C-alpha positions as CSV (number, residue, x, y, z in Angstrom):
1,M,0.0,0.0,0.0
2,F,2.7,2.5,0.9
3,A,6.3,2.7,1.8
4,S,8.4,5.4,3.6
5,G,11.9,6.1,2.5
6,F,14.4,8.9,2.3
7,I,17.2,9.8,-0.1
8,V,20.8,9.9,0.8
9,N,24.0,10.2,-1.2
10,D,25.8,6.9,-1.4
11,S,28.8,8.5,0.3
12,A,26.7,9.1,3.4
13,L,25.5,5.5,3.6
14,H,27.6,3.3,5.9
15,H,26.9,-0.3,6.8
16,L,27.7,-1.1,10.5
17,K,27.3,-4.8,9.9
18,G,25.5,-7.2,7.6
19,E,26.4,-5.8,4.2
20,D,27.7,-9.3,3.3
21,K,24.2,-10.6,3.9
22,L,22.5,-8.4,1.4
23,A,21.1,-9.8,-1.8
24,T,19.7,-7.8,-4.8
25,F,16.8,-8.0,-7.2
26,S,16.5,-5.5,-10.1
27,R,13.6,-4.7,-12.3
28,Q,12.5,-2.2,-15.0
29,E,9.1,-3.6,-15.7
30,G,6.3,-1.6,-14.0
31,I,8.6,1.3,-13.1
32,S,6.7,4.4,-14.4
33,T,9.9,6.3,-15.2
34,G,11.5,3.4,-17.2
35,N,14.5,3.4,-14.8
36,T,15.9,0.2,-13.4
37,V,15.3,-0.2,-9.7
38,T,17.5,-2.5,-7.6
39,N,16.2,-3.7,-4.2
40,H,18.8,-4.6,-1.6
41,F,17.4,-6.9,1.0
42,C,18.5,-9.2,3.8
43,S,19.2,-12.7,2.4
44,V,18.4,-14.1,5.9
45,C,15.1,-12.5,6.8
46,G,14.0,-10.9,3.5
47,T,13.7,-7.3,4.9
48,L,14.1,-4.7,2.2
49,M,16.8,-2.4,3.4
50,Y,17.1,0.1,0.5
51,R,16.6,0.7,-3.2
52,R,18.8,2.2,-5.8
53,S,17.6,3.6,-9.2
54,S,19.4,4.2,-12.4
55,G,17.5,7.5,-12.4
56,F,19.3,8.7,-9.3
57,P,23.0,7.7,-9.7
58,G,25.1,8.0,-6.6
59,M,22.0,8.0,-4.3
60,T,20.2,5.4,-2.2
61,V,16.7,5.2,-0.8
62,P,16.8,3.5,2.6
63,R,13.5,2.4,4.2
64,I,12.7,4.6,7.2
65,G,12.1,1.4,9.3
66,T,15.8,0.5,9.0
67,V,16.7,3.5,11.2
68,D,16.5,2.7,14.9
69,N,17.0,6.3,16.2
70,L,13.5,7.6,17.1
71,E,14.8,11.2,17.5
72,L,15.6,11.1,13.8
73,H,12.1,9.9,13.0
74,S,10.7,13.0,14.7
75,T,13.1,15.4,13.1
76,K,15.2,14.8,10.0
77,L,13.1,11.8,8.7
78,K,9.7,13.5,9.2
79,P,8.0,13.2,5.7
80,K,8.0,16.3,3.5
81,I,6.4,14.9,0.4
82,E,3.8,12.3,-0.2
83,Q,3.9,10.9,-3.8
84,F,1.1,9.1,-5.5
85,A,-1.4,10.8,-3.2
86,K,-4.2,10.1,-5.7
87,D,-3.8,6.4,-4.9
88,R,-4.0,6.8,-1.1
89,V,-6.7,4.7,0.5
90,E,-9.6,6.7,1.9
91,W,-9.0,5.8,5.5
92,L,-5.4,7.1,5.5
93,H,-5.2,10.9,5.8
94,A,-2.5,13.2,4.5
95,G,0.3,14.1,6.9
96,E,0.0,17.5,8.4
97,G,2.3,19.9,6.5
98,V,3.3,17.2,4.0
99,Q,3.3,18.3,0.3
100,Q,0.9,16.2,-1.7
101,V,1.9,15.1,-5.2
102,E,-0.6,13.2,-7.4
103,G,2.1,11.0,-9.1
104,N,5.9,10.8,-8.9
105,F,7.4,13.9,-7.4
106,F,10.6,13.5,-9.5
107,T,8.7,13.5,-12.8
108,G,6.7,16.6,-12.1
109,G,3.9,14.9,-10.3
110,K,2.7,12.9,-13.2
């Protein structure tokens, strides 16, 4: 239904442990921009840790749930943009102060 992530430069991403346990799966089908998206997930438990896209070279999109610092969740990781707002289920309301974009923010909202 939805996922929460944030974008960081690859140079700012540091694995404390477990990088050797990551597996990848790439796809281009179904990606509205036509880019190739590669999922990096734990080969032991299956948790999606982050994604990389050919459309954002040198950048990574970690899942917010992979960050265990609750202070960051309330400050720097607080959502600023909701993409694909047109597809939000009716019982889930927009976040207060969060910019709403009908489609993909990075393609001009389409």
